[in-house]
C-alpha positions in Angstrom: -34.8 8.8 13.1 -32.9 5.7 14.1 -29.3 6.3 15.0 -26.3 3.9 14.8 -23.3 5.1 16.8 -19.9 3.7 15.7 -17.3 3.7 18.5 -13.9 4.2 16.9 -10.9 3.1 19.1 -8.5 5.3 17.0 -5.8 2.6 17.2 -6.0 1.4 13.5 -7.2 2.3 10.1 -10.9 1.5 9.9 -12.2 2.3 6.4 -15.1 0.0 7.1 -16.6 2.7 9.3 -16.7 5.0 6.3 -18.3 2.2 4.3 -20.9 1.6 7.0 -21.7 5.3 7.3 -22.2 5.6 3.6 -24.4 2.5 3.4 -26.7 3.3 6.3 -27.0 7.0 5.5 -28.1 6.0 2.0 -30.9 4.0 3.7 -32.1 7.0 5.8 -30.4 6.0 9.0 -28.6 8.6 11.1 -25.0 7.7 12.0 -22.4 9.0 14.4 -18.7 8.2 14.8 -17.5 8.8 18.3 -14.6 8.0 20.5 -15.0 5.7 23.6 -15.1 8.8 25.8 -18.0 10.2 23.8 -20.1 7.1 23.7 -22.7 8.3 26.3 -23.0 11.9 25.1 -26.3 11.4 23.2 -29.0 8.8 22.6 -28.9 6.1 20.0 -30.6 2.8 19.2 -27.5 0.8 18.2 -23.9 0.9 19.5 -21.3 -0.6 17.1 -18.0 -1.3 18.8 -14.7 -2.3 17.1 -12.9 -4.5 19.6 -10.5 -4.2 21.5 -12.2 -4.4 24.8 -15.8 -3.5 25.8 -16.5 -4.6 29.4 -19.6 -2.6 30.2 -22.6 -2.2 27.9 -25.7 -0.1 27.8 -28.5 -2.7 28.0 -31.0 -0.1 26.6 -29.4 -0.2 23.2 -28.6 -2.9 20.6 -24.9 -3.7 20.8 -22.8 -5.0 18.0 -19.2 -6.2 18.5 -16.9 -6.3 15.4 -13.5 -8.0 15.4 -11.4 -6.9 12.5 -8.4 -9.0 13.6 -7.2 -11.6 16.0 -4.6 -10.3 18.5 -1.0 -10.0 17.3 2.2 -11.2 18.9 3.5 -11.2 21.5 1.1 -13.3 23.6 -1.6 -13.2 20.9 -3.4 -16.3 22.2 -3.5 -14.9 25.8 -4.7 -11.5 24.5 -7.6 -13.2 22.7 -8.5 -15.2 25.8 -8.5 -12.0 27.9 -10.8 -10.3 25.4 -13.1 -13.3 25.5 -13.3 -13.2 29.3 -13.6 -9.4 29.7 -15.8 -8.3 26.9 -19.5 -8.0 27.6 -22.0 -10.0 25.7 -23.3 -8.1 22.7 -26.5 -8.8 20.6 -24.5 -9.6 17.4 -20.9 -10.2 16.5 -19.1 -9.6 13.2 -15.7 -11.1 12.3 -13.3 -10.2 9.5 -13.0 -13.8 8.3 -13.4 -17.4 9.4 -10.0 -17.5 11.0 -10.7 -14.5 13.3 -14.0 -16.1 14.3 -12.3 -19.4 15.1 -9.7 -17.8 17.3 -12.3 -16.7 19.8 -14.5 -19.8 19.7 -17.5 -18.5 21.7 -19.9 -21.3 22.6 -22.8 -19.0 23.4 -26.0 -18.5 21.3 -25.2 -14.9 20.2 -25.6 -14.7 16.4 -22.6 -13.7 14.3 -21.6 -13.0 10.7 -18.4 -12.6 8.6 -17.8 -9.2 7.0 -14.6 -9.1 5.0 -12.8 -6.0 3.8 -14.3 -4.2 0.8 -13.4 -2.0 -2.1 -15.3 0.8 -3.9 -17.7 -0.3 -6.6 -17.2 0.6 -10.3 -14.2 2.4 -11.8 -14.7 6.0 -10.6 -11.7 5.6 -8.3 -9.3 4.7 -11.2 -7.0 7.5 -12.5 -5.5 6.0 -15.7 -3.8 9.3 -16.6 -2.1 9.9 -13.3 1.6 10.6 -13.3 3.7 7.9 -11.7 5.9 9.6 -9.0 7.1 6.4 -7.3 8.3 3.0 -8.3 6.7 1.2 -5.4 4.1 1.9 -2.7 3.6 0.2 0.7 0.3 0.9 2.5 -0.5 -0.1 6.0 0.9 -0.3 9.5 4.7 -0.1 10.2 4.8 -1.6 13.7 7.7 -3.8 14.7 5.8 -7.0 14.2 5.9 -6.5 10.4 9.7 -6.7 10.3 9.9 -4.1 7.6 13.7 -3.4 7.9 14.5 -6.2 5.5 12.2 -4.7 2.9 13.4 -1.1 3.4 17.0 -2.1 3.3 16.5 -3.2 -0.3 16.0 0.5 -1.0 18.9 1.8 1.1 21.8 -0.6 0.2 20.2 -3.4 -1.8 19.1 -4.1 -5.4 16.6 -1.3 -5.4 18.7 1.6 -4.0 18.1 3.5 -7.3 14.3 3.0 -7.0 11.7 5.0 -5.0 9.3 3.8 -2.3 6.2 5.6 -1.0 5.2 4.5 2.6 1.6 5.4 3.3 1.0 4.9 7.0 0.6 6.4 10.4 2.6 6.4 13.6 5.8 6.1 11.6 8.0 8.7 13.3 10.6 6.3 14.7 10.9 4.4 11.4 11.1 7.6 9.3 13.8 8.9 11.6 15.8 5.8 11.1 15.6 6.3 7.3 15.9 10.1 7.3 19.0 10.0 5.2 17.4 7.9 2.5 16.1 10.2 -0.2 14.3 7.5 -2.2 12.0 6.5 0.7 9.1 8.9 1.3 6.7 8.6 4.3 3.2 10.1 4.1 0.1 10.0 6.2 -2.2 9.5 7.7 -4.3 10.7 4.8 -8.2 10.7 4.5 -9.5 7.4 3.2 -10.9 9.0 0.1 -7.4 10.1 -0.8 -5.6 6.7 -0.3 -6.4 5.4 -3.8 -5.0 8.6 -5.4 -1.7 8.1 -3.6 -1.6 4.4 -4.4 -2.0 5.1 -8.1 1.0 7.4 -8.1 3.2 4.3 -7.9 3.9 1.6 -10.5 3.8 -1.4 -8.1 2.1 -2.2 -4.8 4.0 -4.1 -2.1 2.0 -6.4 0.1 4.6 -7.3 2.8 3.2 -9.6 5.4 5.1 -11.8 7.9 4.4 -15.5 7.4 3.3 -16.0 10.9 -0.1 -16.1 12.6 -2.3 -14.1 12.7 -0.9 -12.0 9.8 -0.7 -14.9 7.3 -4.3 -16.0 7.9 -6.1 -12.7 7.7 -7.4 -10.6 4.8 -4.8 -8.1 3.5 -6.6 -4.8 3.0 -3.7 -3.2 1.2 -3.6 -6.2 -1.2 -7.2 -5.6 -2.1 -6.7 -1.9 -2.4 -3.8 -2.4 -4.9 -5.9 -4.9 -6.9 -8.8 -2.4 -6.9 -6.5 0.1 -8.5 -5.5 -2.6 -11.0 -1.9 -2.3 -10.3 0.7 -5.1 -10.3 1.2 -6.6 -6.9 4.5 -7.7 -5.3 3.8 -9.8 -2.3 5.3 -12.1 0.3 4.3 -15.7 0.0 1.8 -16.8 2.7 -1.4 -18.8 3.2 -4.1 -16.0 2.7 -2.7 -14.6 -0.5 -2.3 -18.1 -2.0 -5.9 -19.0 -1.0 -7.1 -15.7 -2.5 -5.3 -16.4 -5.8 -6.9 -19.9 -5.9 -10.4 -18.5 -5.4 -10.3 -15.2 -7.4 -7.4 -15.6 -9.8 -4.8 -13.0 -10.7 -1.0 -13.4 -11.0 1.3 -11.8 -8.4 5.1 -11.6 -8.0 6.0 -13.7 -4.9 9.0 -12.6 -2.9 11.5 -15.1 -1.6 11.9 -14.9 2.2 15.4 -13.4 1.9 14.1 -11.0 -0.9 16.9 -12.1 -3.2 14.5 -12.1 -6.1 13.4 -8.5 -5.3 15.2 -6.9 -8.3 13.9 -4.3 -10.7 14.6 -6.6 -13.7 12.6 -9.5 -12.3 9.8 -7.3 -11.1 9.5 -5.7 -14.6 9.7 -9.0 -16.5 7.0 -10.8 -14.6 3.6 -11.3 -16.2 0.9 -9.9 -13.9 -2.8 -10.5 -14.0 -5.8 -9.0 -12.1 -8.2 -11.0 -9.9 -12.0 -11.0 -10.0 -13.1 -8.5 -7.4 -16.8 -8.5 -8.3 -17.8 -9.9 -4.9 -15.6 -7.6 -2.9 -17.4 -4.3 -2.9 -18.3 -2.8 0.5 -22.0 -3.1 -0.1 -21.8 -6.8 -1.0 -19.7 -7.5 2.1 -22.1 -5.6 4.3 -25.1 -7.4 2.9 -23.5 -10.8 3.1 -22.6 -10.7 6.8 -26.2 -11.1 8.2 -26.2 -7.9 10.3 -28.9 -6.3 8.1 -31.3 -9.2 8.7 -30.5 -9.0 12.4 -31.3 -5.3 12.5 -34.5 -5.8 10.6 -35.6 -8.4 13.2 -34.9 -5.9 16.0 -36.6 -2.9 14.4 -39.9 -3.7 12.7 -40.4 -1.6 9.5 -36.6 -1.4 8.8 -35.9 -2.8 5.3 -32.6 -3.0 3.5 -34.0 -4.3 0.2 -31.6 -4.3 -2.8 
């Protein structure tokens, strides 16, 4: 049986690995998820790396490089250039969106595709009768580059100090310690991917808080899509990607002012929200649209991923 080995760097949430495993397993392909230290422990036909850096490759296997994001500040451009110089040449590249692909600007002949973030199909993940335990939920990283203090201070001494916030993340010990005396901010995680939607739906509103700087404002917001998949009202900062998404897929979202002066319970409640069209955003459609299946079929005769 053919084996695809996914190499997880364990530095970020990568729900796409779960989606890939589910997809390929359903098509009779064996999958393994390993750390970089375990990559050579057993044989496989395909190595699928999530970059990061990958400077030495096994030429006996098909190698796929996936870039979920461009590098983040500080020195983001320099970091991308270093990756471009150091990383070995794969057989196929996948980028999260056109912006990420453009940041690297490879001029070689290696084929590539765009595989955006996805959501579960259907409505099985929806829990319409779930009890709302929080007023707001924030899902995602809490690193310093996100400048979350301005947001969190709204819940400590600002207009929302009587409202509750669930922060679903990882590596948040320093931040949670800073807000240890704030009873209305709850930190949880990391939680298994299949439990994330249950936690999201325990809140009334989803917060998509993204700095309006590159690369954050140009890249797909996974948490925004997760909120929308749960059909919950979205409160978001105002930046290029979310405006482009609204133009292409519809919906109506509450846009925060840069100083958050409009972030009040009254204004949030009185706003008229609408849901986007997410029919093209399922994981299967994203995987099928990125070209990697056609590439694998060309490398392994007899392999077919027919719909």
